[in-house]
C-alpha positions as CSV (number, residue, x, y, z in Angstrom):
1,M,84.9,99.3,113.4
2,D,86.4,97.5,110.3
3,A,90.1,97.2,109.6
4,V,90.3,100.3,107.4
5,Q,88.6,102.5,110.0
6,K,91.0,101.1,112.6
7,G,93.9,101.9,110.4
8,L,92.7,105.4,109.7
9,Q,92.3,106.0,113.4
10,S,95.8,104.7,114.0
11,Q,97.1,107.0,111.3
12,L,95.5,110.0,113.0
13,K,97.0,109.1,116.4
14,N,100.4,108.8,114.6
15,I,100.0,112.2,113.0
16,Q,99.3,113.7,116.4
17,A,102.4,112.0,117.8
18,K,104.6,113.2,114.9
19,T,103.4,116.8,115.1
20,G,102.9,117.1,118.9
21,Q,99.5,118.7,118.2
22,S,96.0,117.6,118.9
23,L,93.5,117.2,116.0
24,E,91.7,120.3,117.2
25,Q,95.0,122.3,117.1
26,M,95.7,121.1,113.5
27,Y,92.1,121.8,112.5
28,A,92.4,125.3,114.0
29,L,95.4,125.9,111.7
30,A,93.3,125.0,108.7
31,R,90.4,127.2,109.8
32,A,92.7,130.2,110.4
33,S,94.2,129.8,107.0
34,G,90.8,130.4,105.3
35,R,91.5,127.7,102.8
36,T,88.5,125.5,101.8
37,R,89.7,123.3,99.0
38,H,91.1,119.8,99.8
39,G,94.4,120.4,97.8
40,E,95.1,123.7,99.5
41,I,94.5,122.4,103.0
42,R,96.6,119.3,102.3
43,D,99.5,121.4,101.0
44,L,99.1,123.7,104.1
45,F,99.4,120.6,106.4
46,K,102.5,119.4,104.5
47,R,104.2,122.8,104.6
48,E,103.2,123.9,108.1
49,L,103.3,120.6,110.0
50,G,106.0,118.8,107.9
51,L,103.7,115.9,107.1
52,G,104.1,113.6,104.2
53,H,101.5,113.5,101.4
54,G,99.6,110.5,102.7
55,D,99.3,111.8,106.3
56,A,98.4,115.3,105.1
57,N,95.8,113.9,102.7
58,T,94.2,111.8,105.5
59,L,94.2,114.6,108.0
60,T,92.6,116.9,105.3
61,K,89.8,114.3,104.7
62,F,89.0,114.1,108.4
63,Y,89.2,117.9,108.8
64,L,86.7,118.4,106.0
65,Q,84.4,115.8,107.4
66,Q,84.5,117.5,110.8
67,A,83.9,120.9,109.2
68,G,80.9,119.5,107.3
69,A,79.5,118.1,110.6
70,A,79.9,121.6,112.1
71,G,78.0,123.3,109.2
72,A,81.0,124.4,107.2
73,S,82.0,123.0,103.8
74,P,80.4,119.6,104.0
75,A,82.4,116.6,103.0
76,P,80.6,113.2,102.9
77,A,81.8,110.6,105.2
78,H,82.3,107.3,103.5
79,D,84.3,104.1,103.6
80,P,86.8,104.0,100.7
81,L,86.2,100.3,100.4
82,D,82.6,100.9,99.5
83,E,83.8,102.6,96.3
84,L,86.7,100.1,95.6
85,Y,84.5,97.1,95.9
86,A,81.3,98.3,94.3
87,G,79.2,96.7,91.5
88,S,80.8,93.7,89.9
89,K,83.8,93.9,92.3
90,A,81.6,93.6,95.5
91,G,82.3,89.8,95.6
92,L,86.0,90.5,96.2
93,R,85.4,92.3,99.5
94,P,85.7,89.1,101.6
95,V,89.1,88.4,100.1
96,H,90.2,92.0,100.9
97,D,88.8,91.7,104.5
98,R,90.7,88.4,105.0
99,L,93.9,89.9,103.8
100,M,93.5,93.0,106.0
101,A,92.7,90.8,109.1
102,A,96.0,89.0,108.7
103,I,98.0,92.2,108.0
104,Q,96.5,93.9,111.1
105,K,98.2,91.3,113.2
106,F,101.7,92.5,112.1
107,G,101.5,95.7,114.1
108,P,100.9,99.4,113.3
109,F,100.8,100.8,109.8
110,E,99.1,103.6,107.9
111,I,96.4,103.0,105.3
112,A,96.2,105.6,102.5
113,P,93.2,105.2,100.3
114,K,93.9,105.8,96.6
115,K,91.5,105.9,93.7
116,A,91.9,102.2,92.8
117,Y,93.6,100.6,95.8
118,L,94.8,101.1,99.4
119,S,98.4,101.9,100.0
120,L,99.8,100.2,103.2
121,R,102.7,102.1,104.7
122,R,105.1,102.1,107.6
123,K,108.1,104.3,107.0
124,K,107.5,103.5,103.4
125,Q,104.9,101.7,101.4
126,F,105.1,98.0,101.9
127,A,102.0,96.8,100.0
128,T,99.0,97.8,97.9
129,L,95.7,96.1,98.0
130,G,92.7,96.5,95.7
131,P,90.4,95.0,93.1
132,A,91.9,94.1,89.8
133,S,90.4,92.8,86.5
134,K,89.2,89.3,86.0
135,G,87.6,88.9,89.4
136,R,90.8,89.1,91.4
137,V,92.3,91.2,94.2
138,E,95.7,92.5,93.4
139,V,98.3,92.5,96.2
140,G,101.4,94.6,95.4
141,L,104.5,93.9,97.4
142,N,107.6,96.0,98.1
143,A,110.1,93.4,99.2
144,R,113.5,92.6,97.7
145,G,114.7,89.1,97.2
146,L,111.6,87.1,97.4
147,P,112.2,83.6,96.0
148,P,111.0,82.9,92.5
149,N,107.5,81.6,92.6
150,A,104.7,81.1,90.0
151,R,102.3,83.2,92.1
152,L,104.7,86.2,92.3
153,A,104.6,88.4,89.2
154,E,107.9,90.4,89.3
155,Q,107.3,93.9,88.1
156,P,109.6,96.1,85.9
157,A,112.0,98.6,87.6
158,G,110.2,101.8,88.5
159,S,106.8,100.2,89.2
160,I,104.9,101.1,92.3
161,C,105.7,97.6,93.7
162,Q,108.4,95.0,93.0
163,Y,105.9,92.1,92.9
164,K,102.2,91.5,92.4
165,V,100.1,88.6,93.5
166,F,96.6,88.0,92.2
167,V,94.1,86.5,94.6
168,S,90.8,85.0,93.3
169,G,89.4,83.6,96.5
170,A,89.7,83.7,100.2
171,Q,91.3,80.2,100.2
172,E,94.3,81.7,98.4
173,V,95.1,83.9,101.4
174,D,97.5,81.3,102.8
175,K,100.7,81.2,104.9
176,E,102.9,81.7,101.8
177,L,101.1,84.9,100.8
178,I,100.9,86.2,104.3
179,G,104.7,85.4,104.7
180,W,105.5,87.5,101.7
181,I,103.4,90.4,103.0
182,R,105.1,90.1,106.4
183,Q,108.5,90.2,104.7
184,A,107.5,93.4,102.9
185,Y,106.1,94.9,106.2
186,D,109.3,94.1,108.1
187,S,111.5,95.7,105.4
188,A,109.4,98.9,105.4
189,G,110.6,100.0,108.8
């Protein structure tokens, strides 16, 4: 099981702990509602279970996959990284994997796949990770007060992250970068 799959399984366990319900109980809620569209089910989970958007979205994805396996509305199972690192971006996957291997050592967190990146969250988002232009992986960091550094690109107020770091190769995943990510992780709860 790769780091993303481990993160998603951890997120599902955390959702069960937050709600006090098993996956089957939450899936039964969705079945009983008669809803079949992703957005409708996600909103049901948010409203009825008090889940945040990321948790409700992940739970909906797994519910629809399970429903598909049982012969209901099929939803294809796939690794979100296969889409992020497809085609010309496939060569960046080892950089991503090296970053995730280091981040996994920090402790528990949620992974919320987005269209163009992964959102890494504790109580709040601490980092984003995904392919960028020019053959680089973009690491977004939510950490205040990082010391000025040529590698850190400070972002304007209101951006998704306060800093970005662009990583072209696995050799750039060093102690300095992991230290900045760790600082963001620690400040996120």
